[in-house]
C-alpha positions in Angstrom: -62.2 -11.0 -38.2 -59.7 -13.7 -38.4 -56.4 -13.3 -37.0 -54.4 -15.1 -39.9 -53.8 -12.7 -42.5 -51.5 -13.0 -45.8 -48.4 -11.1 -45.8 -48.0 -8.5 -48.6 -45.1 -8.7 -50.9 -43.3 -5.7 -49.7 -43.5 -7.2 -45.5 -42.3 -11.0 -47.2 -39.4 -9.6 -49.1 -37.5 -7.8 -46.1 -38.7 -11.1 -44.2 -36.7 -13.2 -47.3 -33.8 -10.3 -47.3 -33.4 -10.9 -43.6 -32.0 -14.4 -44.6 -30.2 -13.5 -47.6 -29.3 -10.2 -46.9 -27.0 -10.2 -43.9 -24.5 -7.7 -44.8 -23.1 -6.0 -47.8 -20.9 -9.3 -48.8 -24.2 -11.5 -49.1 -25.5 -9.2 -51.6 -21.9 -9.2 -53.4 -22.3 -13.0 -53.3 -25.7 -13.2 -55.0 -25.0 -10.7 -57.8 -21.9 -12.3 -58.6 -22.9 -16.1 -58.4 -25.4 -14.5 -61.0 -23.3 -13.1 -62.9 -21.3 -16.6 -63.1 -24.6 -18.7 -63.6 -24.8 -16.2 -67.0 -21.9 -17.1 -68.5 -19.8 -13.8 -67.8 -16.0 -13.9 -68.3 -15.4 -10.5 -67.1 -16.4 -9.2 -63.9 -15.9 -5.8 -62.1 -17.1 -4.8 -58.7 -16.7 -1.3 -57.1 -17.5 -1.0 -53.6 -18.0 2.4 -51.4 -18.0 2.9 -47.8 -17.4 -0.9 -47.2 -20.8 -1.8 -49.6 -23.1 1.0 -47.4 -23.2 3.3 -49.9 -22.6 1.5 -53.2 -22.4 -1.9 -54.6 -21.9 -2.3 -58.0 -21.4 -5.4 -60.5 -20.9 -5.4 -64.2 -20.6 -8.4 -66.2 -20.3 -9.3 -70.0 -23.0 -12.3 -69.5 -25.9 -13.5 -71.6 -27.9 -10.2 -70.1 -31.6 -10.2 -70.0 -34.3 -9.7 -71.9 -37.0 -6.6 -71.4 -39.6 -8.9 -70.1 -37.2 -10.9 -68.3 -35.8 -8.1 -66.6 -39.0 -6.9 -65.2 -40.3 -10.3 -64.5 -37.1 -11.3 -62.3 -37.9 -9.1 -59.2 -41.0 -11.1 -58.4 -40.7 -13.4 -56.0 -39.4 -16.9 -56.6 -38.7 -15.9 -60.4 -36.1 -17.8 -61.9 -34.5 -19.2 -64.9 -32.7 -21.9 -63.2 -35.6 -24.2 -62.2 -38.5 -25.8 -63.8 -39.7 -28.7 -61.7 -39.0 -30.5 -58.6 -36.5 -33.2 -60.6 -34.3 -29.8 -60.9 -34.0 -29.0 -57.6 -32.4 -32.5 -56.8 -29.8 -32.1 -58.9 -28.7 -28.1 -59.0 -25.9 -27.5 -61.5 -26.1 -23.6 -60.9 -24.7 -21.0 -58.3 -28.1 -19.3 -57.8 -31.6 -21.1 -58.4 -34.1 -19.5 -55.7 -35.0 -16.4 -57.3 -35.3 -14.4 -53.8 -31.8 -12.8 -54.7 -33.4 -9.8 -56.7 -36.2 -9.1 -55.2 -35.0 -9.7 -51.6 -31.8 -7.0 -52.4 -34.2 -4.6 -54.4 -36.4 -4.4 -51.2 -33.9 -3.0 -48.8 -32.2 -0.5 -51.2 -32.0 1.4 -54.2 -31.0 -0.9 -56.9 -30.8 -0.1 -60.6 -30.6 -3.0 -63.2 -29.4 -2.1 -66.7 -29.0 -5.3 -68.9 -29.0 -6.0 -72.8 -29.2 -9.6 -74.2 -27.5 -10.7 -77.3 -31.0 -11.0 -79.5 -32.3 -7.2 -78.7 -30.6 -4.1 -80.3 -31.4 -2.3 -77.0 -31.1 -2.6 -73.6 -33.7 -2.2 -70.4 -33.0 0.1 -67.5 -35.2 -0.9 -64.2 -35.0 1.3 -60.8 -36.5 0.1 -58.2 -36.3 1.1 -54.5 -37.6 -0.2 -51.1 -39.0 -2.9 -53.0 -41.3 -0.2 -55.1 -40.9 0.2 -59.1 -39.9 3.5 -59.7 -39.5 3.4 -63.4 -38.2 1.5 -66.8 -36.3 2.8 -69.6 -35.1 1.7 -73.0 -31.5 2.7 -73.5 -28.6 2.0 -75.2 -26.4 -0.6 -73.8 -23.4 -3.5 -74.5 -24.3 -6.7 -73.9 -24.5 -8.1 -70.2 -25.6 -7.2 -67.0 -24.9 -4.1 -64.5 -26.6 -3.9 -61.1 -26.0 -0.9 -58.9 -27.1 -1.0 -55.2 -27.3 2.2 -53.2 -28.1 2.7 -49.5 -28.3 -0.6 -48.3 -30.9 -1.0 -45.6 -32.4 2.6 -45.9 -35.5 1.8 -44.9 -34.8 -0.9 -42.6 -32.7 1.3 -39.9 -32.6 -1.5 -37.3 -31.0 -3.8 -39.5 -28.7 -1.0 -40.6 -27.4 -0.3 -37.0 -26.2 -4.2 -37.0 -23.4 -3.7 -39.6 -19.8 -3.5 -38.5 -17.3 -1.2 -39.4 -16.4 -0.2 -42.7 -12.9 -2.5 -42.5 -15.1 -5.2 -41.5 -17.5 -5.2 -43.9 -15.1 -4.5 -46.7 -13.0 -7.8 -45.2 -15.8 -10.0 -46.1 -16.3 -8.7 -49.8 -12.6 -9.1 -50.2 -12.8 -12.5 -49.0 -15.7 -13.3 -50.6 -14.3 -11.8 -54.1 -11.4 -13.7 -53.6 -12.8 -17.1 -52.9 -14.4 -16.9 -56.3 -11.4 -15.6 -58.2 -9.6 -19.1 -56.7 -12.4 -21.1 -58.3 -12.7 -19.4 -61.6 -9.6 -19.1 -63.0 -10.6 -18.5 -66.6 -12.7 -15.3 -65.6 -11.2 -11.5 -65.1 -12.1 -9.7 -62.0 -11.7 -6.9 -60.4 -12.4 -5.2 -57.0 -12.4 -1.4 -56.1 -13.2 -0.2 -53.3 -13.6 3.8 -53.0 -11.4 4.0 -56.1 -8.4 1.6 -55.0 -7.9 -1.4 -56.6 -8.2 -4.4 -54.2 -8.0 -6.9 -56.7 -7.2 -8.0 -60.3 -6.8 -10.9 -61.7 -6.8 -12.2 -65.3 -7.6 -15.1 -67.2 -5.2 -18.2 -66.7 -5.4 -22.0 -67.4 -4.1 -23.6 -63.9 -5.3 -22.8 -60.8 -1.5 -22.8 -59.6 -1.3 -19.8 -61.6 -4.3 -17.6 -59.8 -3.2 -18.7 -56.9 0.2 -17.1 -57.9 -1.7 -14.0 -58.7 -3.7 -13.8 -55.8 -1.4 -15.1 -52.6 2.1 -14.4 -54.5 4.9 -16.4 -54.8 5.8 -17.2 -51.1 2.3 -19.0 -50.8 2.8 -20.5 -53.8 6.2 -22.2 -52.7 4.3 -23.6 -49.7 1.6 -25.6 -51.6 1.7 -28.9 -52.4 -0.3 -30.0 -55.4 -2.6 -32.7 -54.5 -3.4 -33.6 -57.7 -6.4 -35.8 -58.7 -7.9 -38.3 -56.6 -10.8 -40.0 -57.9 -13.1 -42.7 -55.7 -16.4 -44.3 -56.7 -19.3 -45.2 -54.7 -22.3 -47.6 -55.6 -25.3 -45.7 -56.9 -28.7 -46.2 -56.2 -29.0 -48.8 -59.4 -26.7 -52.1 -59.6 -24.0 -51.4 -61.7 -23.9 -47.7 -61.6 -21.0 -45.8 -59.8 -21.2 -42.2 -58.4 -17.6 -40.5 -59.3 -16.3 -38.3 -56.6 -13.1 -36.4 -57.7 -11.2 -33.9 -55.5 -8.4 -31.6 -56.7 -6.2 -28.5 -55.7 -3.7 -27.7 -52.9 -2.6 -27.7 -49.5 0.1 -26.5 -47.6 3.2 -28.5 -46.3 3.1 -29.0 -42.3 5.5 -26.2 -41.6 2.2 -23.8 -42.3 0.3 -23.4 -39.3 -2.4 -20.7 -39.2 -4.6 -19.4 -36.2 -7.6 -19.6 -37.8 -9.5 -21.0 -40.9 -9.6 -18.3 -43.2 -7.0 -19.5 -45.1 -9.1 -22.6 -45.9 -11.2 -22.6 -49.3 -13.8 -25.3 -49.6 -15.5 -25.7 -53.4 -18.3 -28.3 -54.1 -19.1 -28.5 -58.0 -17.6 -24.8 -57.7 -19.9 -23.7 -55.0 -18.4 -21.7 -52.4 -19.2 -23.5 -49.3 -18.9 -24.0 -45.5 -19.0 -27.2 -44.2 -18.0 -28.6 -40.8 -17.6 -32.1 -42.4 -15.3 -31.4 -45.2 -13.4 -29.0 -42.7 -13.1 -31.9 -40.4 -12.1 -34.2 -43.3 -9.6 -31.8 -43.8 -8.0 -31.3 -40.5 -8.5 -35.4 -40.1 -5.7 -35.5 -42.7 -3.1 -33.2 -40.7 -3.4 -35.5 -37.5 0.1 -35.0 -35.6 1.3 -33.3 -38.8 0.6 -29.7 -37.1 -0.7 -29.1 -33.5 -3.9 -29.1 -32.4 -5.8 -25.8 -32.5 -3.7 -24.6 -35.9 -4.7 -25.0 -39.0 -3.3 -25.1 -43.0 -3.8 -23.3 -45.7 -5.9 -25.6 -48.2 -8.0 -25.0 -51.5 -10.3 -27.8 -52.1 -12.4 -28.4 -55.1 -14.6 -31.1 -54.8 -16.7 -32.7 -57.8 -19.6 -35.2 -57.9 -22.7 -35.7 -59.1 -25.3 -32.8 -58.4 -27.9 -35.3 -57.2 -25.2 -36.6 -54.6 -25.1 -33.0 -52.5 -28.0 -31.2 -51.3 -27.3 -27.2 -51.8 -30.6 -26.6 -50.9 -30.5 -26.5 -47.3 -29.4 -23.0 -45.8 -30.8 -19.5 -47.4 -27.4 -18.2 -48.1 -26.3 -21.5 -50.0 -23.4 -21.8 -48.3 -24.1 -25.1 -46.4 -24.2 -28.5 -48.5 -25.2 -32.0 -47.3 -24.1 -35.0 -48.9 -25.9 -38.2 -49.2 -22.6 -40.5 -48.2 -21.6 -38.1 -45.7 -19.2 -40.4 -43.9 -17.6 -41.7 -47.4 -16.9 -38.0 -48.6 -15.1 -37.3 -45.5 -13.1 -40.4 -45.8 -12.3 -39.8 -49.3 -10.9 -36.4 -48.4 -9.1 -37.0 -45.5 -7.0 -40.0 -47.0 -6.4 -37.8 -50.0 -5.0 -35.1 -47.9 -2.9 -37.5 -46.1 -1.7 -39.7 -48.8 -0.5 -36.6 -50.3 1.3 -34.9 -47.4 3.0 -38.7 -46.4 4.2 -38.9 -50.4 5.7 -35.2 -50.6 8.9 -33.9 -49.3 8.4 -30.8 -47.2 9.7 -27.4 -48.7 12.4 -27.1 -46.3 15.2 -29.6 -48.1 17.6 -29.4 -45.1 17.3 -28.8 -41.4 19.0 -25.5 -40.2 22.3 -26.0 -38.0 21.6 -26.0 -34.1 22.3 -22.3 -32.7 21.9 -22.9 -28.9 21.3 -19.4 -28.5 18.9 -18.2 -25.6 16.2 -17.1 -26.9 15.8 -18.6 -30.6 14.7 -22.1 -31.9 17.3 -24.5 -32.0 15.5 -26.3 -35.0 14.5 -25.0 -38.5 11.3 -23.1 -38.7 9.5 -26.1 -40.8 10.3 -28.5 -37.9 6.8 -30.2 -37.1 6.5 -31.6 -33.3 4.4 -35.2 -32.6 5.0 -36.0 -36.2 6.4 -38.1 -39.1 7.6 -34.9 -40.6 10.3 -34.3 -37.8 11.9 -37.7 -39.1 11.9 -36.5 -42.6 13.2 -33.2 -41.9 15.6 -33.5 -38.9 17.0 -37.2 -39.9 15.9 -38.7 -36.8 13.1 -40.3 -34.6 10.2 -37.9 -33.8 9.7 -37.0 -29.9 6.4 -38.9 -28.6 3.7 -36.8 -28.5 2.5 -35.3 -25.1 0.3 -37.6 -24.0 3.2 -40.2 -24.0 5.8 -38.3 -22.4 5.2 -39.6 -19.1 4.6 -43.0 -19.7 8.3 -43.2 -21.7 9.5 -45.1 -18.8 12.4 -43.2 -18.8 12.2 -40.0 -16.6 15.4 -38.4 -16.0 17.3 -39.1 -12.5 16.1 -36.7 -9.9 16.7 -36.0 -6.6 14.8 -34.1 -3.8 16.6 -31.2 -2.0 16.2 -31.5 1.8 13.9 -28.7 2.6 12.4 -28.7 5.7 11.7 -32.4 5.8 12.2 -34.9 8.5 10.8 -38.1 9.6 10.2 -38.3 13.5 10.3 -41.5 15.3 7.0 -43.5 16.3 4.5 -46.1 15.8 2.8 -44.1 12.8 5.4 -41.6 11.3 4.5 -38.1 11.4 6.3 -35.9 8.3 6.6 -32.3 9.5 7.1 -29.5 6.4 9.0 -27.3 8.9 7.5 -23.9 8.4 3.7 -23.8 8.7 3.5 -21.4 6.3 5.1 -23.8 3.4 2.1 -26.5 4.0 0.6 -27.5 0.4 -2.5 -26.3 -0.8 -5.0 -28.2 -1.9 -4.7 -30.8 -4.9 -4.1 -29.3 -8.6 -4.2 -30.2 -12.2 -3.4 -33.6 -13.2 -4.9 -35.1 -10.0 -8.5 -35.4 -8.6 -9.9 -32.8 -6.8 -8.0 -30.3 -9.4 -9.5 -26.6 -9.3 -11.4 -25.4 -12.5 -12.0 -22.3 -13.8 -10.9 -19.4 -15.6 -7.6 -17.9 -14.5 -7.7 -14.2 -13.8 -5.6 -13.0 -16.2 -6.2 -9.6 -17.4 -3.5 -9.5 -19.6 -4.4 -12.3 -21.6 -8.2 -13.8 -21.8 -9.0 -16.9 -21.3 -11.2 -19.4 -23.3 -14.6 -20.3 -20.9 -13.4 -24.0 -18.8 -9.3 -23.3 -18.4 -7.7 -24.9 -15.6 -6.8 -22.7 -12.8 -4.2 -24.0 -9.9 -4.9 -22.9 -6.3 -1.2 -22.9 -5.3 0.9 -20.5 -3.3 2.5 -18.7 -6.4 5.4 -17.4 -4.3 6.9 -20.6 -4.4 7.7 -20.0 -8.2 10.7 -18.0 -7.2 12.2 -20.6 -4.9 11.9 -23.6 -7.4 15.5 -25.3 -8.2 15.7 -27.0 -11.5 16.7 -30.2 -11.4 16.8 -31.2 -15.3 14.5 -31.4 -18.7 12.5 -33.9 -19.8 12.4 -35.0 -23.4 14.7 -30.9 -24.2 11.0 -29.7 -23.6 9.7 -29.5 -19.7 11.9 -28.2 -16.8 11.8 -30.7 -13.8 12.1 -28.5 -10.5 12.5 -28.4 -6.6 10.2 -26.5 -4.6 10.0 -26.2 -0.8 6.3 -27.2 -1.7 6.9 -30.5 -3.9 8.1 -31.4 -7.2 7.3 -29.3 -10.5 6.7 -29.8 -13.7 7.8 -26.7 -16.1 6.6 -26.5 -20.4 9.5 -24.2 -21.1 8.3 -23.1 -24.3 4.9 -21.7 -22.9 6.7 -20.2 -19.6 8.8 -17.7 -21.6 5.7 -17.1 -23.9 4.2 -15.9 -20.8 7.6 -13.8 -19.9 7.8 -12.3 -23.2 4.1 -11.5 -23.2 4.5 -9.3 -20.2 7.3 -7.7 -21.3 6.1 -6.6 -24.4 3.2 -5.0 -22.9 5.1 -3.4 -20.3 7.6 -2.0 -23.0 4.8 -0.7 -24.9 3.0 0.7 -22.1 5.8 3.2 -21.3 6.6 3.5 -25.4 9.9 1.6 -24.9 9.9 -1.4 -27.0 13.4 -2.1 -28.4 14.0 -2.5 -32.0 16.0 -4.3 -34.1 16.5 -2.7 -37.8 16.6 -5.0 -40.5 19.8 -5.0 -42.8 17.5 -5.6 -46.0 13.5 -4.1 -45.4 11.5 -7.4 -45.7 8.4 -7.0 -48.3 5.7 -9.0 -47.8 3.2 -9.8 -50.1 -0.5 -9.3 -48.8 -4.3 -11.1 -49.7 -6.8 -8.1 -50.3 -8.1 -9.1 -46.9 -4.6 -8.7 -45.1 -4.0 -5.2 -46.7 -7.5 -4.2 -45.1 -6.5 -5.6 -42.1 -3.1 -4.0 -42.0 -4.7 -0.7 -42.9 -6.9 -0.8 -40.0 -4.3 -2.2 -37.2 -0.8 0.0 -39.0 -0.7 1.9 -35.5 -0.4 -0.9 -33.3 2.1 -2.9 -35.4 4.4 0.7 -34.8 3.1 0.5 -31.0 4.8 -3.2 -30.8 8.1 -2.1 -32.3 7.3 -3.0 -35.9 8.9 -0.3 -38.8 6.0 -0.8 -41.6 5.5 1.2 -44.6 3.1 0.2 -47.7 4.9 -0.4 -51.3 2.9 -0.9 -54.2 0.0 -2.3 -54.8 -0.6 -4.9 -51.7 2.9 -5.1 -50.5 4.2 -3.9 -47.2 8.0 -3.4 -46.5 9.1 -4.5 -42.8 12.1 -1.9 -42.1 12.1 -3.1 -38.3 10.9 -5.6 -35.9 11.0 -6.0 -31.9 14.2 -7.0 -30.5 13.1 -10.2 -29.2 12.1 -11.5 -32.6 14.6 -13.6 -34.7 15.0 -12.4 -38.5 13.3 -15.6 -39.5 10.3 -15.1 -37.4 9.2 -11.4 -38.6 7.4 -12.3 -41.5 5.5 -15.0 -39.4 4.5 -12.7 -36.7 3.2 -10.1 -39.1 1.4 -12.5 -41.1 0.2 -14.2 -38.1 -1.4 -10.8 -36.6 -2.8 -9.7 -40.0 -4.4 -13.0 -39.5 -6.0 -13.3 -36.4 -9.9 -14.5 -36.5 -12.1 -11.7 -36.6 -14.1 -13.0 -33.6 -10.4 -11.7 -32.0 -9.5 -9.1 -34.2 -12.3 -7.4 -36.2 -14.4 -6.6 -33.3 -12.0 -6.3 -30.5 -11.0 -3.2 -28.6 -7.4 -1.4 -29.0 -6.4 -2.9 -25.9 -7.3 -6.5 -27.1 -5.6 -5.8 -30.6 -2.3 -4.8 -28.4 -2.5 -8.0 -26.6 -3.0 -10.0 -29.4 0.0 -8.6 -30.9 1.8 -9.2 -27.8 1.1 -12.8 -27.8 1.9 -13.1 -31.2 5.5 -11.6 -30.7 6.0 -13.9 -27.5 4.9 -17.2 -29.1 7.2 -16.9 -31.6 10.0 -15.1 -29.9 9.7 -17.9 -27.0 12.0 -21.0 -26.9 10.9 -24.2 -28.5 10.1 -27.5 -26.8 12.9 -30.1 -28.0 15.5 -27.4 -27.3 18.4 -28.6 -24.5 18.7 -25.8 -21.9 21.8 -25.7 -19.4 21.0 -25.1 -15.6 21.6 -21.5 -16.2 19.4 -20.9 -18.8 17.0 -22.8 -16.4 17.7 -21.0 -13.7 17.4 -18.0 -15.2 13.7 -19.0 -17.0 12.0 -20.1 -13.6 13.4 -16.6 -12.0 11.9 -14.8 -14.9 8.8 -16.7 -14.5 8.5 -16.0 -10.5 8.3 -12.4 -11.3 5.5 -12.8 -13.5 2.2 -11.2 -12.9 0.1 -14.1 -13.9 2.8 -17.2 -14.4 0.7 -20.4 -14.3 -0.9 -19.7 -18.4 0.2 -18.7 -21.2 -1.3 -15.6 -23.0 -3.5 -18.0 -24.8 -4.8 -20.0 -22.1 -2.5 -23.3 -21.8 -1.1 -24.2 -18.5 2.7 -23.3 -17.7 3.6 -25.6 -14.7 1.8 -29.0 -13.1 3.0 -29.3 -9.8 2.5 -32.7 -7.5 2.7 -31.3 -3.9 5.0 -33.1 -1.1 1.6 -34.1 0.7 0.5 -35.6 -2.8 3.6 -37.7 -3.5 4.0 -38.7 0.3 0.4 -40.0 0.0 1.2 -41.9 -3.2 3.8 -43.9 -1.2 1.9 -44.5 1.7 3.9 -42.4 3.8 1.0 -40.6 5.1 
């Protein structure tokens, strides 16, 4: 008997389900797209237990005839393709005909549908890919699909699902995406009888943004308008037009992750690296590296110019003219941002109170927007700070350094215990490796300095470089300290100590701060509300998708309370939803420390610099901030002397 055999339909469908149905959100996506392709204007979704127990979607679309309802569960049965030519220019969201049979093979599914031309509807019940029964019944026009007990017959797949809040957050994010792409639809999402999202038809995308995100986000956005660019087609004289529209945030909005970037190509939700890179390239030198904007982009083009058949989930695409599309997005975003005025029309007055920023929250270092907001030239980027040619006048204190006479001068560092260690960051021979910081995980490949940490306690400040870096002298050489990340580390460890002791200092807000949340943020808030309280925030739900903040940690200025809370809620899934409680606490402490720390471009007097260096020397891990950035560079005396050919 031969070794090759034909798989049964049941096995084939479960294999297809492994590609199409990754999690409950995958089911919602496929069913939601089918409803939109059917021309539905009203879509209602009911979810229970994060989608494991129940997923039900009802629409008022065109519905299906009885024969079509049965045929829809055959593999590759579709109403959207008829030839290879159609595959080259797909204009619908779904097209493969794999979704329904794949979902039915790993769940208990009920389809209820009626087409306009039939007087009665059809009810089809399937369990684990097996047809149970077909009934004729009175139904309204449209389709309702109920999916129960997802992966009930595939325990291995079921145990890989995440927690209920995590799976629900994926569903909420997906429905939010499609509600933004279809402002003319009524879309409702309910979980365990709680309404997470409910939007009604509007005429403009701006109105839908207001429905989903609230007024605060809307005020931070810049309307792209409509940008168009043509590319020569395959035939002489034929031009293919690309059109880009939507909204992007001003540079004062800086997110920690990509969760607020919504990309659509011909109405299809996608995750595309090329478009994402084009978008972020438009923000080059406008926002700090490692941060992301809010963006809602709609790219429309000839369906033949984009291949959507490159991934089973249909969330990845391939453009025929990738470089052209990338540059089109980059240039359109850049042009819009440079022509638009920032949201903050006037800068806040400088207030040199230690521990609070001296510039408005909307300040954008390293960008031309600093000139618009502050009325002065922007500071040079970090890469140019040390080549500017205008270092402050500094004098090295004479701590045990002396020269002895002789044909070949030899320098004695006095106390042999203070002899400089091996070279460090910024020089040949720096030590590479993760800093052993148990209070803030560092990414692989972070730089660590092999220095005597006790030397930090003896540093003597000499001045500031560009009001951003403290120049300090020590027995072991010259130090350059990033004042922002140094203070961030100090506050980070302080918050962790206060949390551990249950003695977090709070400040009561004169007026409670009401924050509007997205559906995903509301889910995250319910999960980490206790950790917010532990960190010093006094919060409580008020109404639908809103919370009131009545108190906040004392180190956070009132102007930053909203940013810190929303920043905590927007922590990336890999850092938050899969994290332990201890990791969540560190993330919360890191966000508080970052927002409360002094900023760059802030003048400090000698007293404040001395305080900062003293507190840094008392830290348990003073060489890196909670996010892994180095705090200090050290030029040892041996290196300085060697550079001047003294040894």
